[in-house]
N, C-alpha and C positions, 0 to 999 in steps of 0.2 A: 879699913874700910871694906866691907864683903859688899861686890858687886856682880849681879847679874849680868853677864854678857853675851847676848846675840849673834850670830854674823850670817850674812842673805853673801852667799857666793854660787858660783860656779863649782861642779861635783868636786869634791877633796879631793878624789882617788886620782884625779886627772892632772891635779896642779902640776907644775915644775918643780919640782924640791926645792933644787940650787938656787932658784931665785925667786919666790914667790913672795909678793911680798905682803900678803894677807897671813900667810904662815909668821913672818917675823913678828906682826900687830899678835898673834895669836899666843904666840911663847910669852910677848911680853906681859898681855894679860894675866897666864896662868903665871908666870913667875913672881905676880902682885896677889898671889891668892886669889884673883877671882874664879867665877865658875862661868864655862861659856857652853853656849850654846848654838848648834849647827841647822841650819834649814836653806833651801835651796830656794828659788824663787815662785817652784810651782808649789810649794809649802804656804804660802803667804794666803790669807784669805779672809773677805767681811762679815759677818754674822750679825744683821740687825745691828749694822756700823760700826759693832766691833773690831779692832784689826785682831786679827787670833792665826797661829801657826801650829803648824805639825815640826817639832824640833826635838832634837834629839842633844842628852848632853855629852859634851865634846870633850876629850883629851887628847893633847898633841906633845910630840916626840921630837926632839934633832936626831931623828934615826931615818935614813933616806931609803931605809926598807921598809921602816914600820914609823910612817910621821903623824900616825894620827886611831883613837878608837871612838868609834860610836855605841854610847846608852840606847835605852830602851827608849824610844821615842814617847813623845805625849803630845795632847792637844791642849795649848796656853791661849789665853789672851795676853798679848804683847805688851800689854801696860804692867804687865809680872818682871821684867826685862828692866834693868837699870837703863842699859844702852845698848843699840844695836847698830853694827857698823855694816854698811849698803855697801858690799865688796864685789855684784853681780858684773861681770865683763860687759862693756858694748859688745852688742849696738845698742846703740839708743833706741830703740823701737818703742813701739804702743805699748807692748808687755812690761816695761821695764816702765812706764808712766804710770800704767795701772797697779805694777806694786808703788810705786814712791803715794798713790793715794792710800794703799791700805797702811801703812808704814804711818803715814801724816797723821791718821788715824789714832794710832798709837802716839804719837809725838804729842798731840792736844792732850792725852791725857798723862803726859807726866814723861814720858820714855824718850832715853835723847837718841835722836839718829844724826851720824854722821855717814855723808854730810846731809844740812838739813833740805827737805823734800823740797820742799817750795824751789829753793837754791839749786837744788839739781836739776828741775825741768826748767827753770827760767834762763839758767847760765849754759846754751852751747856752747862748746869746747873752743868752738872758732870763734863764733860771734863776738863769744865773751869779751876776748880780746880786743877789738876791737874798739870797746871802752876807754881803752886805755890810748891814743891816736899817741902820744908822745914817745910811747914806748915799741911803737910799729911801723913794719915797713911802710910802703904805701900796699894798698889793701882795697880791693872792691869785692861785696855782697850780691851778687844782682841772679839773676835768670836771664836776663835780655843777652839774645847774644852777639846784639850789635854794639852795648855797651862795653862787654866783656871784651868783644874786639879793637875795639878803641884804645882799652886798659892796656891790651897787648901790642899795641902800635905803638904806644906811646914809652912803655917800658923796657918794649923790646925782647927781655928774656924775662919767664913769669910761670909760678906753678900755680896750676888749676888745682881745684881737690874738692872733693864733694863736703857738705858742711856735718855729716854724720859715720865720716869713716874712723877708720881707728887702724893702727899698726903703718900706717901707711899707706895701707890699700888706696886703690884708684887714683893716685896722685900722679901728677902729669906735669911735664916741664916742656916750655914752649917757647925755644928760641929765635930771633928776628927772625928768620929765614923757614920756619918750619912749616912743612906742606901742610899739616894736619890738624892745624889749629882750628877747623873746621869741625872737622868728624871728633875732634876731643871734646869742642863746645857741643854738639848734637849729643854726642854721650853723656857728658857728664849733666846737662840741663835739660834732659831728655827732649830736647828740639823747644827749649825754652819756657820748661814747667818745671823745673826745680831749680831754686836759688843755689848756686854755688858762690868758693871763695876765690879768690885770686889776686897772688900778691908778687909785687917783686922780687924775681930770684936772686937769693942773697948767697954770693961764691962762697962766702964764710963758712957753709954746712962741711965744708972739705976738713973745716977743723973741729968739725962735730955738732950736733944738734943738743944743746943742753938741756938735765931736765934738772931743776930748782923746785924742791921740798918745801913744803911750809906749813907751819904749823900755826893754828889761830893767828894766821896772818903774818910770822913773824920766819923767816926764811932761814933752812939748814944752810950753816956758812961754806956746805960742800955740796956740789952737784955731780951727774952725772953725763959727760960728755959723749954725746955716741957718734962716731966717725964711722961713716958711710964705707962702705966697699968701692974701691975703684972702679970708675966710670958710674957712680951711682949716685942718686942724687936724694936718696932717703935717710936720714941717720937712724932711722926709728929698729930697733933689737930686733924687732918682728920682720924685716925687711932687712936683715943681717948685718945690721949695725956693732960695730965693737966699742964696749962702754968702758972710757976712759975716768976714772974719778977727779975731781980736781977741786981745788977752793976755787969761791965764785972770785968774781970780779970787780970792781968798784960799780960799775957799770951792770952787773948781773944785779948788784945788791941795788944800787935806784930804782934798775928796775923791780925788784920785790916790795923794796919799800914804797913805790907807785901801786901797786895794785895790792898789797898788804891788807891796808886799814877796809876797801870795800870787803875783802874774803872775810875779814872776822864780823861784820857789818851783817854779810849773808850768811853767817852761820857755818862757811866752808872752812871746816878745822881741818881737815887735809887734803893738801891741792899739789899739783906738779903745773910747775910752769916748762914751758919751750921755749927756748933760748936761743937764736939762731946768732952769732957774731955780736951785735950788741941792738938786737931787737927781738922783742918778744912775739910769738909764734902764734901760741895756742895757751890755754889755761884746762889742765885737766882735771874735771872736779870728781867725776864719775867713779874709778878705781885706778888712781894711780899710784905708780908703782919705782922700781930705781933705791926704792929702801938699800936691799941685802946688799946689791953691789956698792953703794955708799958707803956703806958698813963696813963692810969688808977693806975696802979703800983707806979709812981713818980713825977705823976701832972704833967706830962709834956706835950707838943704841937709839935708833931715832924712832923706832918704835915702842922702846921705852918712855922716850920723852913723849913722842902723841897719848901713851896712856896715863901719864901724868897731867897732861893735861885735860883730860878726858874725865880726871880724877876732880881737877877742878871744880870744871865745869858744874859735875854733880854735884861737888860742894855746894854752889853758889846757887843752886836750884831753889 
């Protein structure tokens, strides 16, 4: 099957070659003989309601000194592409939302967008997890500092975090006797104007914040436990965490089974679940990572599985 695959991503020249998940996807697509087309967020535009973009033909290589080549750019209607991977990293800001509007216009013309545009907008990566309370620790979303203080008083050891953060940024742990609770809440909520998340602290973070990858609602049977540095409460690799590939536990698989049907229904083809101990903490839908680390640990080809899934979706259209 000849497939034209476009990718919206951050500048390819600036990626981390050793770890980048989007590169794994592009290698897998090229291995299938698909044609690749590169674009950045600023290349997208609407003209008389038609989704268009400046795209460049792309070749990718498994060479740390020369991992890509771009051809001559052309201006095209995005409906000419069979599939577009939306791999622009957060922040999830207004510009990201506008990009989904443009991609959605192509989606209406038959282009498969991974992940579905409406679901990218609807499923905040922190709030979406609360739709599965049977999987989550004690959690509250609020802008009200009095309510948040009461949650902290009840649970004694709490994580406070913004709803639009990434990579472990602006995450605070507040113990029972923490004298900084008020200033943390004032800062994060902007004095009660912005909603944040309060989450019961899970001491199992010392064993790692597990990233479980889901393809079309089904879990890859291995995950990456991101173990925090000594004295750190964040396992994010961006915050210095150490990634350890490991098999899913029975509880991990149960959580994946609880969430999977909703992902499939919403057209969220590639998703990352974050699990600490026995609890789901976040559902990453925008640009999940960790393919390369899990592949290396267990000799897998997760991106290849994803491309097989995408090919099946195209066949069924």
